[in-house]
Structure formats: C-alpha cells, structure tokens
C-alpha distance (Angstrom), angle and dihedral (degrees) to the residues before:
residue distance angle dihedral
M1 . . .
K2 3.80 . .
K3 3.80 90.9 .
T4 3.80 90.2 49.9
K5 3.81 91.9 53.4
T6 3.80 91.3 46.1
I7 3.82 92.8 53.0
L8 3.79 91.8 46.4
L9 3.78 92.4 47.4
T10 3.81 90.2 50.5
V11 3.81 91.5 53.6
I12 3.81 90.9 47.9
I13 3.81 92.8 49.4
L14 3.82 89.8 48.5
A15 3.77 90.3 50.4
F16 3.80 92.6 50.0
F17 3.79 93.4 47.9
L18 3.79 93.2 49.8
R19 3.76 90.4 52.6
F20 3.78 99.4 37.8
F21 3.80 105.8 44.6
G22 3.80 111.7 106.0
I23 3.83 96.0 -17.6
E24 3.79 91.4 157.6
H25 3.83 89.4 61.1
Y26 3.82 105.3 28.3
P27 2.92 121.9 90.3
A28 3.79 86.0 39.5
G29 3.78 111.0 -121.3
F30 3.77 132.4 17.7
T31 3.75 121.0 -108.3
A32 3.79 128.2 -132.6
D33 3.81 89.1 -113.3
E34 3.80 90.8 55.2
A35 3.81 92.1 47.0
A36 3.80 89.7 49.1
Q37 3.80 92.0 49.3
G38 3.78 89.4 53.3
Y39 3.77 97.2 44.5
T40 3.81 94.1 46.0
A41 3.80 88.7 52.6
Y42 3.79 90.0 47.1
S43 3.82 90.9 50.7
I44 3.79 93.2 49.4
L45 3.81 90.9 46.4
K46 3.80 91.9 52.3
T47 3.83 101.2 36.8
G48 3.79 109.8 9.5
R49 3.84 87.8 -116.8
D50 3.80 133.7 89.4
E51 3.80 121.8 -116.7
W52 3.81 89.8 -83.3
G53 3.82 92.3 56.2
V54 3.84 95.1 -107.0
P55 3.83 111.8 142.5
L56 3.79 114.6 -122.8
P57 3.82 95.2 -25.4
I58 3.82 121.5 -150.8
S59 3.81 89.8 -159.5
P60 3.83 108.4 33.6
R61 3.78 109.1 -150.1
S62 3.82 94.5 -143.2
F63 3.84 103.7 167.8
G64 3.80 94.5 -18.0
D65 3.80 98.0 -70.0
F66 3.82 96.5 96.9
K67 3.79 108.4 -136.2
P68 3.82 129.0 -144.7
P69 3.82 104.3 -97.1
L70 3.80 105.2 -137.5
Y71 3.79 99.7 87.7
T72 3.79 91.3 45.8
Y73 3.78 92.0 55.2
L74 3.85 91.3 45.8
V75 3.80 88.4 56.0
I76 3.81 92.8 57.0
P77 3.84 97.5 78.1
S78 3.81 89.5 41.5
V79 3.80 91.8 54.6
A80 3.82 90.2 44.5
I81 3.81 89.7 55.6
F82 3.81 103.5 35.3
G83 3.81 102.5 23.3
L84 3.79 129.2 -120.3
N85 3.81 103.7 -45.4
E86 3.78 141.9 112.4
F87 3.81 93.6 -90.7
A88 3.83 93.0 55.4
V89 3.81 92.7 48.6
R90 3.78 95.2 49.1
F91 3.81 98.6 38.3
P92 3.83 96.1 83.5
A93 3.79 89.1 57.0
V94 3.80 89.7 55.0
I95 3.79 91.1 51.6
F96 3.77 96.6 48.2
G97 3.80 92.1 40.3
T98 3.80 87.9 56.8
L99 3.76 93.3 44.6
A100 3.83 88.7 52.6
V101 3.79 88.2 64.6
L102 3.79 91.6 52.9
A103 3.80 90.6 45.4
T104 3.81 89.9 52.8
Y105 3.78 90.6 54.4
L106 3.84 91.8 49.4
L107 3.79 93.0 46.2
V108 3.81 96.0 50.8
Q109 3.78 91.0 43.7
E110 3.81 90.2 53.3
L111 3.79 93.7 45.8
F112 3.81 102.2 39.1
F113 3.84 105.2 18.4
S114 3.81 93.1 -136.7
F115 3.78 123.2 126.9
R116 3.81 94.3 -165.3
F117 3.80 92.3 50.2
S118 3.82 91.6 44.5
I119 3.76 95.2 49.9
L120 3.82 94.2 45.5
A121 3.83 92.1 50.6
A122 3.81 88.6 50.5
F123 3.81 90.7 46.8
F124 3.83 92.3 50.3
L125 3.82 89.0 53.3
A126 3.79 91.7 44.9
I127 3.84 92.0 57.8
S128 3.80 96.2 33.5
P129 3.87 112.4 131.1
W130 3.78 88.1 -149.1
H131 3.75 96.2 52.4
I132 3.82 97.1 37.8
S133 3.83 89.9 52.8
L134 3.84 93.8 50.9
S135 3.81 92.1 43.5
R136 3.79 94.4 57.8
G137 3.80 98.9 61.4
A138 3.79 135.6 48.3
F139 3.77 92.7 -91.9
E140 3.80 116.5 148.6
A141 3.82 92.0 -150.9
N142 3.78 88.3 73.7
L143 3.82 91.6 65.8
T144 3.77 96.4 60.1
T145 3.81 92.3 57.3
F146 3.77 87.9 62.7
L147 3.80 100.3 36.4
L148 3.83 97.7 48.0
T149 3.82 90.2 48.1
V150 3.80 93.3 50.3
F151 3.82 92.2 44.0
F152 3.81 89.2 54.0
W153 3.82 92.4 45.7
F154 3.77 93.1 51.6
F155 3.80 89.9 45.5
L156 3.82 90.5 55.8
K157 3.78 90.4 49.0
G158 3.79 89.3 47.0
L159 3.79 90.7 59.1
K160 3.80 85.6 63.8
D161 3.81 99.6 34.2
S162 3.80 118.5 19.5
K163 3.81 95.2 -148.2
F164 3.81 88.6 77.0
F165 3.78 92.1 63.1
V166 3.82 89.6 77.8
P167 3.83 96.4 59.9
S168 3.82 87.8 40.6
A169 3.80 89.7 56.6
L170 3.81 91.3 47.0
M171 3.79 92.4 51.6
F172 3.78 90.2 47.4
G173 3.80 90.4 51.5
L174 3.78 94.7 48.1
N175 3.78 90.0 48.5
L176 3.83 89.8 59.8
F177 3.81 86.9 63.9
S178 3.79 97.4 42.1
Y179 3.81 103.8 75.9
H180 3.78 139.2 -10.8
S181 3.81 94.9 -111.6
A182 3.77 91.5 54.4
R183 3.80 91.2 60.2
L184 3.77 90.3 69.2
V185 3.79 103.2 29.0
S186 3.82 97.9 46.4
P187 3.86 96.1 58.0
L188 3.79 91.7 44.0
F189 3.81 91.3 50.2
L190 3.79 90.4 46.8
V191 3.80 90.9 54.5
F192 3.80 89.5 50.6
L193 3.84 92.3 48.4
I194 3.81 91.1 50.8
W195 3.82 89.1 53.4
W196 3.81 92.6 42.3
G197 3.80 93.8 50.9
R198 3.77 96.6 33.3
K199 3.80 96.9 122.1
K200 3.81 93.6 56.0
L201 3.80 92.1 37.9
F202 3.77 94.9 52.5
S203 3.79 89.9 48.8
K204 3.79 90.2 61.8
K205 3.78 121.3 98.1
I206 3.77 115.4 -108.6
H207 3.82 94.7 -113.3
H208 3.81 89.2 56.5
I209 3.80 92.9 62.1
F210 3.82 100.9 27.5
L211 3.83 98.1 89.0
P212 3.83 95.1 40.8
S213 3.79 88.8 50.1
L214 3.81 90.9 51.9
I215 3.84 90.0 50.7
F216 3.79 91.3 49.9
I217 3.82 91.8 49.4
F218 3.81 93.2 44.5
F219 3.80 93.2 54.9
L220 3.80 92.8 43.9
V221 3.79 91.3 52.1
L222 3.81 91.2 45.5
M223 3.81 90.2 50.7
V224 3.79 92.5 49.3
S225 3.82 91.1 48.7
S226 3.81 90.1 50.9
L227 3.80 88.7 57.8
F228 3.80 88.6 64.1
K229 3.80 90.3 50.3
G230 3.75 96.1 58.4
G231 3.79 101.7 -71.4
G232 3.78 92.3 108.7
T233 3.82 93.1 55.6
R234 3.81 92.4 87.4
A235 3.80 93.3 56.8
S236 3.81 92.1 50.4
D237 3.75 91.7 47.3
V238 3.78 97.4 52.8
G239 3.83 102.9 24.3
I240 3.82 124.0 120.0
F241 3.82 93.3 -137.8
S242 3.77 93.8 98.5
A243 3.79 86.3 68.3
K244 3.89 87.9 71.0
L245 3.80 108.4 -175.5
E246 3.79 92.9 20.1
A247 3.80 92.9 53.6
P248 3.86 97.3 91.1
K249 3.82 91.6 51.0
L250 3.79 91.4 45.6
F251 3.77 90.7 50.5
I252 3.81 94.2 50.8
D253 3.81 93.1 45.5
N254 3.77 91.7 47.1
Y255 3.78 93.7 45.9
L256 3.80 95.1 49.8
S257 3.83 91.5 46.3
Y258 3.83 89.7 68.7
F259 3.78 90.5 60.9
S260 3.79 93.6 45.0
L261 3.80 123.5 115.6
E262 3.78 88.7 -124.4
F263 3.81 93.9 60.5
L264 3.80 97.8 37.2
F265 3.82 101.2 39.5
T266 3.81 116.0 8.3
K267 3.84 116.9 20.4
G268 3.79 103.5 22.5
A269 3.80 119.5 172.6
K270 3.77 119.2 9.1
E271 3.81 93.9 -142.1
A272 3.78 138.0 38.6
S273 3.81 96.8 -146.9
Y274 3.78 92.6 103.7
G275 3.77 95.9 49.1
M276 3.83 93.3 -94.5
I277 3.78 122.9 135.5
P278 3.86 111.1 -118.6
E279 3.77 118.6 -137.7
R280 3.78 93.3 24.7
G281 3.78 124.9 95.5
V282 3.77 119.3 -106.4
L283 3.78 88.5 -129.8
Y284 3.78 131.7 48.9
L285 3.80 115.2 -99.5
F286 3.80 89.9 -125.7
E287 3.80 88.5 67.6
L288 3.79 93.3 63.9
P289 3.87 97.5 79.7
F290 3.80 89.6 44.3
L291 3.81 91.5 54.0
I292 3.79 91.3 47.5
L293 3.81 92.4 49.1
T294 3.79 91.2 52.1
F295 3.79 94.4 52.5
I296 3.80 92.6 45.1
S297 3.81 90.3 49.8
L298 3.81 93.5 48.2
A299 3.82 89.9 49.2
K300 3.79 90.0 54.7
R301 3.79 99.6 36.9
W302 3.75 117.8 17.0
N303 3.82 120.0 -140.0
K304 3.82 107.8 -159.5
N305 3.81 92.2 -156.4
F306 3.80 88.8 64.9
L307 3.81 93.8 62.2
P308 3.88 95.8 86.2
I309 3.81 90.2 47.0
L310 3.83 91.5 51.9
V311 3.81 92.9 44.7
W312 3.82 88.5 49.6
L313 3.80 89.1 53.6
I314 3.81 92.9 46.3
L315 3.78 94.1 50.3
A316 3.79 97.0 43.7
P317 3.84 99.7 79.4
I318 3.82 96.2 46.9
P319 3.83 96.7 93.4
A320 3.81 91.8 46.2
A321 3.81 90.7 48.3
L322 3.78 89.6 54.2
S323 3.84 91.6 57.6
R324 3.75 134.0 83.1
G325 3.75 125.5 -133.6
V326 3.76 141.4 89.1
G327 3.82 91.8 -40.9
Y328 3.78 129.8 -128.5
H329 3.80 92.6 76.1
A330 3.77 101.2 179.9
N331 3.78 92.0 -174.9
R332 3.81 93.6 54.2
V333 3.79 91.7 54.0
A334 3.79 97.0 40.3
I335 3.79 84.8 112.2
M336 3.82 85.9 77.0
M337 3.80 85.5 78.4
P338 2.96 133.0 122.1
A339 3.82 92.1 10.5
I340 3.78 91.3 72.4
Q341 3.84 92.5 48.0
I342 3.81 89.5 50.3
I343 3.81 89.4 54.6
S344 3.80 90.4 48.1
A345 3.79 92.6 51.0
Y346 3.79 91.3 50.3
G347 3.77 89.2 52.4
F348 3.77 91.0 53.2
F349 3.80 91.4 60.9
L350 3.77 90.5 45.3
F351 3.80 87.2 54.7
L352 3.79 91.6 52.0
S353 3.83 90.4 51.2
L354 3.82 89.4 56.5
I355 3.80 95.0 55.9
P356 3.82 108.0 99.2
K357 3.79 99.7 177.8
Y358 3.81 141.4 16.7
K359 3.79 89.2 24.5
K360 3.81 95.3 161.5
M361 3.78 92.5 50.8
I362 3.77 93.4 47.9
I363 3.81 92.1 46.6
F364 3.82 88.3 51.7
L365 3.84 91.4 51.1
V366 3.80 92.4 47.5
G367 3.78 89.8 47.7
L368 3.79 89.5 50.3
I369 3.82 90.9 51.6
I370 3.83 90.3 50.0
A371 3.83 91.2 48.7
I372 3.83 93.2 48.0
S373 3.81 91.6 47.4
F374 3.81 91.1 50.1
L375 3.79 95.0 46.4
W376 3.80 91.4 46.0
F377 3.82 89.2 54.4
L378 3.83 91.4 49.8
W379 3.80 92.2 49.5
F380 3.79 91.7 48.9
Y381 3.79 93.6 44.7
F382 3.81 97.6 50.4
R383 3.80 101.0 31.4
Y384 3.81 109.3 30.2
F385 3.81 106.6 18.3
P386 3.84 96.1 68.3
K387 3.79 89.5 63.0
I388 3.81 94.2 54.9
S389 3.80 99.1 35.1
A390 3.82 101.9 44.7
C391 3.81 96.0 90.6
A392 3.80 94.0 47.8
M393 3.81 90.4 46.4
S394 3.84 93.5 52.6
Y395 3.78 93.4 -113.7
G396 3.79 118.6 -169.5
W397 3.80 105.4 41.3
R398 3.80 94.5 108.0
E399 3.81 91.8 51.0
T400 3.79 91.9 43.4
I401 3.79 94.5 52.1
D402 3.79 92.0 43.2
H403 3.79 86.4 60.0
L404 3.81 92.1 43.1
N405 3.77 91.3 53.8
R406 3.82 88.0 62.4
I407 3.81 97.3 48.9
D408 3.82 114.3 17.5
D409 3.81 94.5 88.1
K410 3.81 86.3 72.4
Y411 3.82 91.5 63.4
E412 3.79 131.9 72.7
K413 3.84 91.7 -151.7
V414 3.77 138.8 17.5
I415 3.83 115.7 -156.3
V416 3.81 114.7 -156.7
S417 3.78 119.6 -163.2
R418 3.79 117.3 -113.9
K419 3.80 87.4 -137.5
F420 3.77 85.3 86.1
S421 3.79 113.1 81.7
E422 3.80 113.0 -114.4
P423 3.84 95.1 -23.0
Q424 3.80 92.0 178.2
A425 3.80 89.7 70.9
F426 3.82 91.7 60.1
I427 3.80 94.5 44.7
A428 3.76 91.2 51.1
F429 3.78 93.9 44.1
Y430 3.80 101.9 45.7
K431 3.80 93.8 38.1
K432 3.79 91.9 46.2
W433 3.77 88.3 -131.0
D434 3.82 115.7 -151.5
P435 3.84 103.0 -96.9
L436 3.80 92.8 -145.4
D437 3.80 90.1 56.3
F438 3.80 91.5 44.8
Q439 3.84 91.4 51.1
K440 3.83 89.6 55.8
E441 3.80 93.1 49.1
S442 3.82 95.0 45.9
Q443 3.80 93.2 60.5
D444 3.77 89.0 74.3
W445 3.81 90.7 52.1
L446 3.80 91.2 63.4
K447 3.78 86.6 83.7
Y448 3.82 85.8 85.2
Q449 3.79 86.4 80.2
K450 3.79 94.0 50.4
E451 3.79 89.1 50.9
G452 3.84 90.4 53.8
L453 3.79 94.7 -111.6
K454 3.80 124.8 143.5
F455 3.79 100.0 -149.8
V456 3.78 136.6 35.0
D457 3.80 95.2 -123.8
Q458 3.82 90.1 61.2
L459 3.83 88.4 73.9
D460 3.77 113.8 107.1
K461 3.80 89.8 -126.0
Y462 3.78 138.8 -7.0
N463 3.78 135.5 164.6
L464 3.80 142.9 -138.6
G465 3.77 107.7 -170.6
K466 3.82 107.2 -56.6
Y467 3.83 90.9 -17.0
E468 3.77 111.7 103.3
F469 3.82 119.6 -167.5
R470 3.80 115.2 -155.6
N471 3.79 143.6 104.3
I472 3.78 116.2 -60.8
D473 3.82 114.7 -124.5
W474 3.74 101.1 -172.8
K475 3.80 97.0 -169.8
K476 3.81 88.8 63.0
D477 3.77 101.3 25.5
K478 3.79 97.2 54.7
N479 3.79 88.6 71.7
L480 3.78 93.1 60.0
E481 3.77 116.5 107.4
G482 3.81 127.7 -139.8
V483 3.82 92.1 17.2
L484 3.78 132.4 132.3
F485 3.79 120.4 -161.6
I486 3.80 130.0 -148.8
G487 3.79 113.6 -168.5
K488 3.76 149.4 121.3
E489 3.80 129.4 -88.2
G490 3.77 92.8 -91.3
D491 3.81 91.0 58.3
F492 3.83 93.7 66.5
P493 3.83 132.8 49.2
S494 3.78 113.5 -105.0
N495 3.82 93.2 -148.0
E496 3.83 96.2 58.6
F497 3.77 124.4 83.3
L498 3.78 110.2 -119.1
T499 3.77 133.9 178.1
K500 3.76 99.9 -124.5
R501 3.79 146.2 152.0
I502 3.77 117.5 -140.2
I503 3.79 120.3 -148.5
P504 3.82 106.1 -161.7
Y505 3.80 133.2 -152.2
P506 3.83 115.9 -119.8
D507 3.84 88.7 -92.9
G508 3.79 91.1 57.0
Q509 3.85 97.4 -106.4
P510 3.83 115.5 132.1
A511 3.81 113.0 -93.5
F512 3.82 99.9 171.1
L513 3.76 134.4 14.9
I514 3.80 117.7 -157.0
V515 3.80 105.7 -163.6
E516 3.79 132.0 -173.7
R517 3.77 120.9 -153.9
P518 3.86 108.9 -95.5
C-alpha cells in the first residue's frame, strides 16, 4: 500500500511540475482571451461586476463571444492571492490539469480494479503533449478533462453507494459551465450512463436519487437559460449550419478528421493560439500500436467495462465537428482526454502479454522510446516552440506596456492599431485599469451590437481613457501632435525616418512598433 501511494504521488508531482514550471513565460505570449479572463476576474473581485457592469455574470460577454464562466470565477481567488498577472491567470489551469491526472487514476481503478492499469493511464495523461499544452495556459478546455472524469468516477461510486450521486451531479453541473464542448457532450454522456447503469439505478430508492436528480435538472435549466443571455452566441458564430445542404458532409468530414492519423500523430492542431504545437501530433507516435492493439483485442474479446470509455471517445468530437474553422481544433476536442490515454494504457499491457521471450529487454527498449519521445517533446516545447507560437499567442504586450508605463504620461493620446486583436484587453490587464472606470467606458462600446458586429474590435474606433483603438492612417496621423502610436510594420512607411521602439518576437522579428510623431 505504501509503495502504491509513493508511485501515485510521484506521478502527481511529475504532472504538477510539467504544468507549473515557467507558466508565466511558456507558452510564450499571452492571448487576448487569457487577458480577458484575468481582467474579468479582477473586475468581479473589485466590484462584484464584470467589465461591462453586469453583476456576477453566468455568461461573461468578454469581447462579444460570451464565454463559459467557470474558469473566470476560478481565477478570482488566484488574482486575489497573486495579483493581476500571467501567473495568477494560468495557475488554476495548472491545478486542474494536475488533478485530472489523479482523477484518471481514480476512475480507472474504480472501473477496472487494476493498480498497474490505473497508474499507467494516469502517467500517460501526465506526460501527454496535448494535456500539458492545454494545462499551461488559461484555456477553458482544460477544465472539462478534469470535471467529466470526476463526474464519471463519482457516478460509478454512486452505483454502489447512492451518497456519491450528489457530488457526481455537482461535477456534471459545473462541467456545463466549463467549456462550450462540454455543454453538448456532458448531457449525452449522462444519458448513456443512465442507460448503462439502469439496473443498479432502478434498484435505488427514490429518496436516494431525488436530490441528485434535482441538481442535474437545476444545472441543465441554468445552462439553457444562459444560452438566451448570450451563451449561445458562440455556437451561432462558429457553427456549420449556415452551410445548409453542405452541413452533413462538413460534419462527417470534420468528425472523422479528429480520428485521423494526421491529427493524432503527425499534424496535430492547425493553430498555436491555444498553446498547442502545430505540425506535431497531439499524441506520441508510440501510442499508435497500443491503440490499435486495444481495438483489435476488443473486437475479438469484448470487455463490457470499456463501453463507457468508447462512448466517451465517440461523443467527444461532435461539438468540434459542428463548428467551422481551420479544422483540427485540439482545444475543442480536449474532452477526448483521458479516454484516449486510458485506451493507450490498456494497449500497453496487451503488448506486454504478446511478448514471449526477452520481456525485460523489450520492456526496457519500449521504456527508452517513451522516455526519448517525452524528452524530445519537452525540448521542442521549451526551446523551439516559443519562436513559432509567439505571434499566435500575442507575444509582446507585456514588454510593450512596460515601456509605455515609462513614457505615456508625456502624451495626450495613444493610438493603438486595430490590427491587434482586442487591444483593450491587454491595456486593461497590464495597466490594472480601475474596473469602475472601465465599466463606464465599455457602455459606449455596446454600439457594436447595434451596428451588427460580433466583436468589439470590429468597431471603426473606440476609446479607453486616452487610448484610442482604430486603424492608423499615417499620411493623416503623422500631423497629429502629442500622440504616441502603437502598431505593426505595415502601419508605418518603411522609407520615412521615425523615432520608434521595436518590441521583437523571440525570433527577432518585429512584434510591436512604438512610434512618436516626427
């Protein structure tokens, strides 16, 4: 028993370190979504209202995309303790990413009653490139990996002892407010679990399931009501339904793409804006034979305890398949974890059972391959990835505003190029803007809705104090006095001498130009 706890603790400590080390610097940059999460939490902490003046919102407006609220509220105590900074905003992701590893161990132990299987599944999640990447930034998708796992674990325990149905219902409810994908997958998975465990459920007395049922219903009603308060905007923005007749084909193509070798093992995510490494699979290549072995084994000899894991995996890509975009959205299908790591771990033991001779040598070689794959990912993530991800991760705002804080009091106005996505979020975050003042300013920004726009930064012009967000027209703007400009290279002529400060990306290319009027 002591050895068991030691091994599990070692895996948990490893998981925490991999997610915690240098989170304020890796992934390089800090996205507008992360800054908004932090500032909304800061505003609620200071005033009880978000930056739009809405008290304790269940669908924070953010830039107009209305985010699920759970991560924002989890950031509040972190900001209260550590202050408004990158570390505070990302720290909750580290905690829940680590807890997901523990939850995976508990779930597999409850479902399969095998310590070796449980610990390996937890270990595979602990070192997963997919999960590590999503656990190091303020990405809501990371929460659902933990919450769905814990909800399922408590449900399994509830089939034996009804008192566990209450925490299961609570985890289910919280998951509905963790991430957009969870709002569809969680109810579908719940329906399956009710069917799957129907014999034990129907044997329970009514008072054993009455309170959990009320909790389930309460959260479902609350979620549906939130859709009418802005929470459904995201689905309409990114859904495939506008394609009409092409929608079924798009759905099938999108759905199958998330089970493709390209997504899982070679190409991975299409974008780096969620801390994922493009052109690299979300899984390790060594997991491929383990996955194949599991499916072959289940086809030959069915294991009924695997049914919920397979259904989980089948349901997970549905929300992502219903959305438009560049495809291969690793964040939108993060809910596939840890089901896919559980399947990989099972395949590893099947592989061991097939080794007739030289078992110790082969285990050593496989362990060496796993270690090399893991170390290669770490080297790539910390040494090379910052150079290719910095632009997508909005790198340079911290450095830019650090410089502004030293000089902007000399200027009557600071014009910020609209080529930057949602620049007001960064100004507010890094300057720790007074939320009461921000709430007054933001009321004027609501005109974006009246103009039929989806996001604030689509307005032609809007202001936050002396900061003005709009396109820079240098032929006209260079004649303005007492103005400082923040833009990109394309905002200023290359053949004109300008007094400027360049904030570079990690690869040396210009990220921000801070320009004074000549």
